[in-house]
VEXDREN-2710 file (C-alpha; in Angstrom, 1 decimal):
% VEXDREN-2710
k/r/px/py/pz
1/MET/52.3/95.3/108.0
2/HIS/48.6/96.0/107.7
3/GLU/48.3/92.8/105.6
4/TYR/47.9/90.8/108.9
5/SER/44.9/93.0/110.1
6/ILE/43.4/92.6/106.6
7/VAL/43.8/88.8/106.8
8/SER/42.3/88.7/110.3
9/SER/39.2/90.5/109.0
10/LEU/39.1/88.3/105.9
11/LEU/39.3/85.1/108.0
12/ALA/36.5/86.4/110.4
13/THR/34.3/87.2/107.4
14/ALA/35.0/83.9/105.7
15/GLU/34.3/81.9/108.9
16/ALA/31.0/83.8/109.5
17/LYS/29.9/83.0/105.9
18/ALA/30.9/79.4/106.3
19/ARG/28.9/79.0/109.5
20/GLU/25.8/80.6/107.8
21/HIS/26.0/77.7/105.3
22/ALA/26.9/75.0/107.9
23/ALA/30.3/74.4/106.2
24/THR/32.8/72.1/107.9
25/SER/35.7/73.8/106.2
26/ILE/36.7/76.4/103.6
27/ARG/38.7/75.1/100.7
28/ARG/39.4/78.2/98.7
29/VAL/39.3/82.0/99.3
30/ALA/39.4/84.4/96.4
31/VAL/40.0/88.1/96.8
32/ARG/40.3/91.1/94.5
33/ILE/43.1/93.5/95.4
34/GLY/43.2/96.9/93.6
35/GLU/46.5/98.3/92.5
36/LEU/46.0/101.4/94.7
37/SER/44.6/99.5/97.7
38/GLY/48.0/99.8/99.5
39/VAL/48.0/95.9/99.9
40/GLU/51.0/93.9/98.8
41/PRO/49.6/90.7/97.4
42/ASP/52.6/88.5/98.3
43/LEU/52.6/89.8/101.9
44/LEU/48.8/89.1/102.0
45/ILE/49.4/85.5/100.9
46/SER/52.2/85.0/103.5
47/ALA/50.0/86.5/106.2
48/PHE/47.1/84.2/105.2
49/GLU/49.3/81.1/105.4
50/LEU/50.3/82.0/108.9
51/ALA/47.0/83.2/110.3
52/ARG/44.8/80.4/108.8
53/GLU/46.1/77.8/111.3
54/GLY/43.3/76.6/113.6
55/THR/40.6/78.2/111.5
56/LEU/38.1/76.8/109.1
57/CYS/40.5/78.0/106.4
58/SER/43.4/75.9/107.7
59/GLU/43.6/74.0/104.4
60/ALA/42.3/76.7/102.2
61/SER/44.2/78.3/99.2
62/LEU/44.1/82.0/98.8
63/GLU/43.7/83.3/95.2
64/VAL/44.5/86.9/94.6
65/GLU/43.2/88.7/91.5
66/ARG/45.0/92.0/91.0
67/VAL/42.7/94.8/89.8
68/PRO/44.3/97.4/87.6
69/VAL/43.5/101.1/88.1
70/SER/40.9/102.6/85.8
71/TRP/39.6/106.2/85.6
72/ALA/36.6/107.8/83.8
73/CYS/35.2/111.2/83.4
74/ARG/32.7/112.2/86.2
75/ARG/30.4/114.0/83.7
76/CYS/30.4/112.0/80.5
77/ALA/31.8/108.6/81.7
78/ARG/34.5/108.6/79.0
79/PRO/37.3/106.2/80.0
80/ILE/40.6/107.9/80.7
81/ALA/43.6/105.9/79.3
82/PRO/46.5/105.0/81.5
83/GLY/49.0/107.8/81.4
84/GLU/46.5/110.5/80.3
85/ILE/46.0/113.5/82.5
86/LEU/43.2/112.8/84.9
87/ARG/40.8/115.2/83.2
88/CYS/38.5/114.4/80.4
89/PRO/39.9/115.5/77.0
90/ASP/36.3/115.9/75.7
91/CYS/34.5/117.9/78.4
92/GLY/37.3/118.9/80.7
93/SER/35.8/117.5/83.8
94/PRO/38.1/115.8/86.4
95/ALA/38.4/112.0/86.3
96/LYS/36.9/109.7/89.0
97/LEU/38.5/106.4/90.1
98/VAL/36.4/103.5/88.7
99/SER/38.5/100.6/90.0
100/GLY/41.8/99.8/91.5
101/ASP/41.4/100.7/95.2
102/GLU/39.3/97.7/96.3
103/ILE/40.0/95.0/98.7
104/LEU/37.1/92.5/98.2
105/LEU/36.3/89.0/99.3
106/ALA/35.2/87.7/95.8
107/GLN/34.4/84.0/96.4
108/LEU/34.5/81.2/99.0
109/GLU/34.6/77.5/98.2
110/LEU/33.0/75.7/101.1
111/GLU/32.9/72.1/102.2
112/VAL/29.6/71.1/103.7
113/ALA/28.4/67.8/105.2
114/ASP/26.1/65.6/103.1
115/VAL/22.5/66.1/104.1
END
């Protein structure tokens, strides 16, 4: 399962960001996972729950936003509807992937000490 390596990288990035802001812990981690990313969200959540032990994320929740696939024409930017051939019906150009392959750390909720 490559979800464990993704979670390992996610935890390292989250902890680095938390240290930049002198956080004492991370309360919430939000990620965006594209439909074509090859990541199974349920496996990612399970891997996160196991790997977070002993980290600043030990009490953090993981929120996963699933991002649907969207395509558009390379030339005229016309959106290509789901199920359509991946070629623009207006100008004939091939479609480009607009979203749906991403794996993004979208947001962290940090706990910081009172100053």
